[in-house]
Kinemage of the C-alpha trace (Angstrom):
@kinemage 1
@onewidth
@group {chain A} dominant
@subgroup {mainchain}
@vectorlist {calphas} color= white
{ca met a 1} P -1.114 -0.865 23.945
{ca arg a 2} L -2.255 2.602 21.881
{ca ile a 3} L -2.121 1.806 18.530
{ca leu a 4} L -2.672 4.493 15.576
{ca ile a 5} L -3.270 3.662 11.874
{ca thr a 6} L -2.998 6.579 9.339
{ca gly a 7} L -5.071 5.841 6.204
{ca ile a 8} L -7.072 3.266 7.816
{ca thr a 9} L -10.225 4.218 5.862
{ca gly a 10} L -7.955 2.756 2.742
{ca phe a 11} L -6.903 -0.702 1.321
{ca val a 12} L -4.298 -1.373 3.370
{ca gly a 13} L -5.393 0.774 6.365
{ca ser a 14} L -8.457 -1.716 6.905
{ca his a 15} L -6.503 -4.890 6.401
{ca met a 16} L -4.137 -3.308 8.939
{ca ala a 17} L -6.782 -2.749 11.308
{ca asp a 18} L -8.358 -6.273 10.894
{ca phe a 19} L -5.263 -7.885 11.423
{ca leu a 20} L -4.655 -5.920 14.564
{ca leu a 21} L -8.168 -6.589 16.198
{ca glu a 22} L -8.120 -10.273 15.307
{ca arg a 23} L -4.560 -10.816 16.963
{ca met a 24} L -4.867 -8.305 19.779
{ca pro a 25} L -8.695 -7.374 20.993
{ca asp a 26} L -7.061 -5.758 24.048
{ca ile a 27} L -5.674 -2.948 22.357
{ca glu a 28} L -6.702 0.569 22.097
{ca leu a 29} L -6.981 1.238 18.433
{ca phe a 30} L -7.461 4.894 16.904
{ca gly a 31} L -7.834 5.813 13.124
{ca leu a 32} L -7.941 9.112 11.189
{ca lys a 33} L -10.475 10.484 9.081
{ca arg a 34} L -10.947 13.930 6.951
{ca trp a 35} L -14.318 14.653 8.433
{ca his a 36} L -17.042 13.662 5.380
{ca leu a 37} L -13.841 13.533 3.010
{ca ser a 38} L -12.753 9.585 4.130
{ca arg a 39} L -14.753 6.986 2.465
{ca met a 40} L -15.712 4.776 4.887
{ca asp a 41} L -16.977 1.158 3.514
{ca his a 42} L -13.655 -0.752 3.826
{ca ile a 43} L -14.159 -0.219 7.765
{ca arg a 44} L -17.794 -0.205 8.603
{ca his a 45} L -17.572 -3.410 9.933
{ca leu a 46} L -15.402 -1.961 12.558
{ca leu a 47} L -16.660 1.010 13.785
{ca gly a 48} L -17.414 0.320 17.348
{ca lys a 49} L -13.694 -1.330 17.976
{ca val a 50} L -11.887 2.199 16.692
{ca thr a 51} L -11.963 5.301 18.030
{ca met a 52} L -12.097 7.524 14.721
{ca ile a 53} L -10.770 10.884 14.991
{ca asp a 54} L -11.129 13.888 12.831
{ca cys a 55} L -7.498 15.178 11.187
{ca asp a 56} L -6.268 16.151 8.025
{ca leu a 57} L -2.561 14.926 8.470
{ca thr a 58} L -1.351 17.778 6.335
{ca asp a 59} L -1.662 20.402 8.742
{ca pro a 60} L 0.838 20.406 11.153
{ca ile a 61} L -1.778 22.218 13.823
{ca gly a 62} L -4.083 19.487 13.854
{ca thr a 63} L -1.882 16.824 13.333
{ca arg a 64} L 0.049 18.025 16.558
{ca glu a 65} L -3.331 18.555 18.552
{ca met a 66} L -4.371 14.831 17.576
{ca met a 67} L -1.024 13.322 18.555
{ca asp a 68} L -0.893 14.898 22.086
{ca arg a 69} L -4.573 13.334 22.652
{ca val a 70} L -3.873 9.954 21.334
{ca arg a 71} L -0.310 9.255 22.478
{ca pro a 72} L 0.257 6.257 20.424
{ca glu a 73} L 3.085 3.549 21.178
{ca arg a 74} L 2.952 2.842 18.035
{ca ile a 75} L 1.850 4.163 14.738
{ca phe a 76} L 1.275 2.510 11.290
{ca his a 77} L 1.328 5.473 8.778
{ca cys a 78} L -0.526 3.434 5.908
{ca ala a 79} L -2.147 7.319 4.691
{ca ala a 80} L -0.415 8.305 1.564
{ca glu a 81} L -1.206 9.215 -2.394
{ca ser a 82} L -0.571 5.864 -3.811
{ca phe a 83} L -2.219 6.004 -7.183
{ca val a 84} L 1.032 6.929 -9.948
{ca ser a 85} L -0.690 8.078 -12.728
{ca pro a 86} L -1.992 11.435 -10.766
{ca ser a 87} L 1.047 12.133 -9.919
{ca trp a 88} L 2.625 13.750 -12.824
{ca lys a 89} L -0.084 16.024 -12.973
{ca his a 90} L -0.570 17.041 -9.159
{ca pro a 91} L 3.122 16.354 -7.731
{ca ser a 92} L 3.179 18.844 -5.227
{ca arg a 93} L -0.330 17.608 -3.503
{ca tyr a 94} L 2.248 13.973 -3.732
{ca met a 95} L 4.767 15.758 -1.874
{ca thr a 96} L 2.153 17.277 0.280
{ca met a 97} L 0.631 14.267 1.585
{ca asn a 98} L 3.352 11.478 1.307
{ca tyr a 99} L 6.052 14.047 2.671
{ca his a 100} L 5.037 16.679 4.803
{ca ala a 101} L 2.482 14.821 6.601
{ca thr a 102} L 5.009 12.565 7.319
{ca val a 103} L 7.143 15.218 8.857
{ca asn a 104} L 3.902 16.598 11.010
{ca leu a 105} L 3.511 13.064 12.440
{ca leu a 106} L 7.795 12.716 12.872
{ca asp a 107} L 7.660 16.129 14.617
{ca ala a 108} L 4.708 15.789 17.018
{ca ile a 109} L 6.679 12.671 18.347
{ca his a 110} L 10.032 14.628 18.909
{ca thr a 111} L 8.340 17.983 20.141
{ca phe a 112} L 6.519 15.727 23.003
{ca gly a 113} L 9.121 13.366 23.644
{ca leu a 114} L 6.547 10.225 22.559
{ca pro a 115} L 8.531 7.007 22.835
{ca thr a 116} L 6.310 5.621 19.839
{ca leu a 117} L 7.591 2.964 17.298
{ca phe a 118} L 6.810 4.966 13.781
{ca his a 119} L 5.997 2.619 11.157
{ca ile a 120} L 7.041 4.060 7.610
{ca pro a 121} L 5.829 1.553 4.624
{ca gly a 122} L 7.583 2.538 1.623
{ca ser a 123} L 7.521 1.314 -1.800
{ca gly a 124} L 9.349 -0.719 -4.621
{ca glu a 125} L 8.659 1.727 -7.017
{ca glu a 126} L 11.174 3.966 -5.397
{ca tyr a 127} L 13.578 1.735 -7.428
{ca gly a 128} L 12.454 3.052 -10.584
{ca glu a 129} L 14.405 2.107 -13.760
{ca ile a 130} L 15.956 -1.416 -12.867
{ca asn a 131} L 18.594 -2.773 -15.130
{ca glu a 132} L 18.079 -6.883 -15.785
{ca asp a 133} L 21.594 -7.343 -13.598
{ca glu a 134} L 20.460 -5.588 -10.987
{ca ile a 135} L 17.986 -8.383 -10.086
{ca pro a 136} L 17.003 -9.119 -7.219
{ca ile a 137} L 16.600 -5.320 -5.884
{ca arg a 138} L 18.555 -5.145 -2.466
{ca pro a 139} L 18.020 -2.103 -0.055
{ca glu a 140} L 21.515 -1.074 -1.473
{ca thr a 141} L 20.400 -1.271 -5.317
{ca val a 142} L 20.431 2.634 -6.488
{ca leu a 143} L 17.093 4.497 -7.111
{ca arg a 144} L 16.133 5.979 -10.366
{ca pro a 145} L 12.585 6.879 -9.724
{ca val a 146} L 10.553 7.687 -12.754
{ca asn a 147} L 7.444 9.374 -11.706
{ca pro a 148} L 6.864 12.057 -8.732
{ca tyr a 149} L 4.734 9.264 -6.908
{ca ala a 150} L 8.422 7.984 -6.104
{ca val a 151} L 10.108 10.587 -5.648
{ca ser a 152} L 7.602 11.923 -2.677
{ca lys a 153} L 7.903 8.539 -1.085
{ca ile a 154} L 12.002 8.609 -1.268
{ca ala a 155} L 11.345 11.894 0.513
{ca gln a 156} L 9.236 10.212 2.669
{ca asp a 157} L 11.613 7.925 3.919
{ca leu a 158} L 14.278 9.670 4.084
{ca ile a 159} L 12.985 11.746 6.414
{ca gly a 160} L 11.905 9.489 8.538
{ca tyr a 161} L 15.911 8.681 8.672
{ca val a 162} L 16.979 11.911 9.664
{ca tyr a 163} L 14.540 11.837 12.208
{ca tyr a 164} L 15.866 8.753 13.414
{ca lys a 165} L 19.729 10.374 13.636
{ca ser a 166} L 18.968 13.733 14.592
{ca tyr a 167} L 16.040 12.831 17.246
{ca gly a 168} L 16.004 9.340 18.234
{ca val a 169} L 12.497 8.934 16.840
{ca lys a 170} L 11.741 5.016 16.714
{ca val a 171} L 11.285 4.760 12.804
{ca ile a 172} L 10.930 1.464 10.992
{ca arg a 173} L 11.584 1.828 7.768
{ca thr a 174} L 10.117 -0.824 5.029
{ca arg a 175} L 9.782 -0.965 1.452
{ca ala a 176} L 7.060 -2.774 0.049
{ca phe a 177} L 6.665 -4.793 -3.209
{ca asn a 178} L 3.260 -5.318 -5.012
{ca his a 179} L 0.583 -6.302 -2.693
{ca glu a 180} L -3.187 -7.117 -3.851
{ca gly a 181} L -6.181 -8.287 -2.760
{ca pro a 182} L -10.052 -7.117 -2.061
{ca arg a 183} L -10.223 -3.410 -1.413
{ca arg a 184} L -7.746 -2.479 -3.488
{ca asp a 185} L -9.001 0.391 -5.650
{ca lys a 186} L -9.877 -0.300 -9.251
{ca val a 187} L -7.070 2.616 -10.343
{ca phe a 188} L -4.638 0.232 -10.010
{ca gly a 189} L -4.197 -2.601 -12.632
{ca ile a 190} L -5.283 -6.167 -11.456
{ca pro a 191} L -8.776 -4.750 -9.744
{ca trp a 192} L -9.081 -2.498 -12.985
{ca tyr a 193} L -9.090 -5.713 -14.959
{ca ala a 194} L -11.261 -7.506 -12.016
{ca tyr a 195} L -13.579 -4.487 -11.656
{ca gln a 196} L -14.006 -4.345 -15.884
{ca ile a 197} L -15.054 -8.149 -16.245
{ca ala a 198} L -17.363 -7.754 -13.470
{ca cys a 199} L -18.806 -5.225 -15.516
{ca val a 200} L -18.940 -7.614 -18.497
{ca glu a 201} L -20.476 -10.442 -16.569
{ca ala a 202} L -23.233 -8.098 -15.392
{ca gly a 203} L -23.783 -6.921 -18.725
{ca leu a 204} L -22.762 -3.606 -18.341
{ca gln a 205} L -19.823 -3.384 -20.739
{ca glu a 206} L -18.769 -4.937 -23.784
{ca pro a 207} L -16.461 -7.582 -23.677
{ca leu a 208} L -13.349 -5.337 -24.390
{ca leu a 209} L -11.441 -4.573 -21.912
{ca lys a 210} L -9.394 -0.935 -21.843
{ca val a 211} L -5.757 -1.261 -20.195
{ca gly a 212} L -2.367 0.401 -20.347
{ca his a 213} L 1.072 -1.113 -20.418
{ca ile a 214} L 0.692 -4.911 -18.961
{ca asp a 215} L 4.166 -6.026 -19.614
{ca asp a 216} L 5.814 -4.973 -16.514
{ca gln a 217} L 7.081 -7.601 -14.339
{ca arg a 218} L 6.355 -7.723 -10.732
{ca asn a 219} L 6.372 -9.824 -7.207
{ca phe a 220} L 3.174 -10.195 -5.659
{ca thr a 221} L 1.910 -10.306 -2.372
{ca his a 222} L -1.574 -11.101 -0.689
{ca val a 223} L -2.724 -7.648 1.217
{ca arg a 224} L -3.299 -9.421 4.709
{ca asp a 225} L 0.090 -11.022 4.160
{ca met a 226} L 1.754 -7.406 4.009
{ca val a 227} L 0.077 -6.571 6.756
{ca glu a 228} L 1.510 -9.244 9.050
{ca ala a 229} L 4.888 -8.499 7.841
{ca tyr a 230} L 4.378 -4.546 8.755
{ca trp a 231} L 3.410 -6.054 12.623
{ca leu a 232} L 6.792 -8.118 12.281
{ca ala a 233} L 8.547 -5.479 11.628
{ca thr a 234} L 7.615 -3.455 14.456
{ca glu a 235} L 8.258 -6.309 16.250
{ca lys a 236} L 11.525 -7.123 15.455
{ca cys a 237} L 13.432 -5.416 13.104
{ca gln a 238} L 16.079 -1.906 13.823
{ca pro a 239} L 14.610 1.314 14.029
{ca gly a 240} L 16.552 3.063 11.464
{ca glu a 241} L 17.556 0.188 9.076
{ca leu a 242} L 15.995 -0.301 5.835
{ca tyr a 243} L 14.014 -3.561 4.870
{ca leu a 244} L 12.435 -4.755 1.695
{ca ile a 245} L 9.263 -6.702 2.091
{ca gly a 246} L 7.420 -9.277 -0.751
{ca ser a 247} L 7.056 -12.344 -1.947
{ca glu a 248} L 9.918 -13.744 -4.413
{ca ala a 249} L 9.074 -16.842 -4.730
{ca pro a 250} L 8.669 -18.188 -8.584
{ca asp a 251} L 5.245 -18.889 -8.491
{ca thr a 252} L 4.566 -15.155 -7.595
{ca ile a 253} L 6.272 -13.514 -10.267
{ca tyr a 254} L 3.929 -12.376 -12.863
{ca thr a 255} L 3.958 -9.519 -15.430
{ca phe a 256} L 0.452 -7.847 -15.592
{ca arg a 257} L -0.490 -9.343 -19.149
{ca gln a 258} L -0.052 -12.759 -17.378
{ca ala a 259} L -2.519 -11.499 -14.434
{ca leu a 260} L -5.173 -9.932 -17.006
{ca glu a 261} L -5.187 -13.778 -19.378
{ca arg a 262} L -5.418 -15.354 -15.935
{ca leu a 263} L -8.752 -13.030 -15.001
{ca ile a 264} L -9.984 -13.274 -18.132
{ca glu a 265} L -10.147 -17.198 -17.891
{ca met a 266} L -11.718 -17.284 -14.655
{ca ser a 267} L -14.557 -15.103 -16.047
{ca thr a 268} L -18.009 -16.552 -16.952
{ca val a 269} L -18.159 -14.984 -20.034
{ca arg a 270} L -16.343 -16.308 -22.899
{ca gly a 271} L -14.319 -14.181 -25.707
{ca ile a 272} L -13.274 -11.166 -23.776
{ca arg a 273} L -10.909 -9.365 -25.315
{ca tyr a 274} L -8.154 -6.546 -24.219
{ca glu a 275} L -6.810 -3.270 -25.900
{ca thr a 276} L -4.356 -0.863 -24.751
{ca asp a 277} L -6.263 2.830 -24.515
{ca ala a 278} L -3.484 5.488 -24.470
{ca gln a 279} L -5.442 7.534 -21.805
{ca tyr a 280} L -3.982 4.625 -18.964
{ca val a 281} L -0.534 4.507 -20.472
{ca arg a 282} L 2.079 6.255 -18.354
{ca pro a 283} L 4.595 8.966 -19.275
{ca thr a 284} L 6.982 6.415 -18.090
{ca asn a 285} L 7.101 2.568 -16.934
{ca val a 286} L 8.843 0.549 -14.559
{ca pro a 287} L 9.220 -2.882 -16.353
{ca arg a 288} L 10.769 -5.093 -13.242
{ca leu a 289} L 10.286 -4.912 -9.652
{ca ile a 290} L 11.767 -8.468 -7.941
{ca ala a 291} L 13.406 -8.112 -4.461
{ca asp a 292} L 15.391 -9.893 -2.480
{ca thr a 293} L 13.555 -10.046 1.097
{ca ser a 294} L 15.733 -12.773 2.285
{ca ala a 295} L 17.258 -10.498 5.138
{ca phe a 296} L 13.778 -9.474 6.437
{ca arg a 297} L 12.549 -13.195 6.353
{ca gln a 298} L 15.416 -14.398 8.386
{ca ile a 299} L 14.812 -11.832 11.403
{ca thr a 300} L 11.082 -11.959 11.518
{ca gly a 301} L 10.216 -15.585 10.337
{ca trp a 302} L 7.772 -13.968 7.923
{ca glu a 303} L 6.990 -16.509 4.873
{ca pro a 304} L 4.056 -15.254 2.448
{ca lys a 305} L 1.107 -17.800 3.125
{ca ile a 306} L -1.773 -16.641 0.601
{ca pro a 307} L -0.779 -18.313 -2.931
{ca phe a 308} L -1.009 -15.684 -6.492
{ca gln a 309} L -4.240 -17.594 -7.522
{ca gln a 310} L -6.309 -16.693 -4.239
{ca ile a 311} L -5.198 -12.925 -4.980
{ca leu a 312} L -7.016 -13.380 -8.348
{ca asp a 313} L -9.519 -15.456 -6.921
{ca glu a 314} L -10.174 -12.759 -4.115
{ca thr a 315} L -10.300 -9.333 -5.951
{ca leu a 316} L -12.103 -10.655 -8.909
{ca asn a 317} L -14.791 -12.390 -6.373
{ca tyr a 318} L -14.841 -8.683 -4.443
{ca trp a 319} L -15.572 -6.661 -7.715
{ca arg a 320} L -18.311 -8.617 -8.747
{ca gln a 321} L -19.917 -8.473 -5.296
{ca gln a 322} L -19.271 -4.815 -5.348
{ca val a 323} L -20.911 -3.992 -8.962
{ca lys a 324} L -24.225 -6.845 -7.845
{ca glu a 325} L -24.722 -3.992 -5.168
{ca gly a 326} L -23.923 -1.416 -7.042
{ca arg a 327} L -20.842 0.278 -5.273
{ca ala a 328} L -18.241 0.054 -7.740
């Protein structure tokens, strides 16, 4: 099987590659990088096992040529601008990467008549401003996006549906809720707290953590559980339909404040404090994202296996190692 992972050098893409090569060592795996612009540290251990191709997905000509060369049977489209905060200042960039790049891939599949199964991993962030009486979120819950990132992901999802309805492209649509673990960039909440704690422990920072808004509630899933869910989505889900993915057990639902305070308790340094810093507070926030994922679980048999505490353990230890080796 020929499989292409876009965004393979990133957080989810690199874990997706690990999963596929561990479970199916005989696949032909392709990944994309942007010449000298892509960070390779997440996949350095995979070089030699993955065919890496230089391609900027925002360029339709380059994307078409890449797709003609690879002709993948499956695509896991993990390439995205995913950090919410800069999307207010760079809304066009987010639409270019998340929407236009997806169009370029879909159009290449349509142009060449490829039988490719194309997975689009959407985000729970698309639901935006959710009222308490709308919890748990379901696929039909009204979308009220409150940031440009969410708008770009809605556009990505809906253009996938258009290509499915118009041309029969086999698009698998999912919306994943918060997933965490090692390799997630420190611009996101939990890794940002873990990174700062690692710096405190290394004597590089005073025992005062800077945070943004921390009272939003999420259901957290480990990234390794999530990439398994993505694979099962391509195995068992119907093209064109929308599926929500994420943990929903009570012991996986926490606020960011609770996650932060747990991480502080795990530190080797006592007396670490935290305070809100205005530069990390977004113009709008999403107070709650808790999903009903029962439909996906019934179809696929998927169940998340890794507990929330292990997410925190692995994230903190990852950033301790990064700081120790000077790679943070």
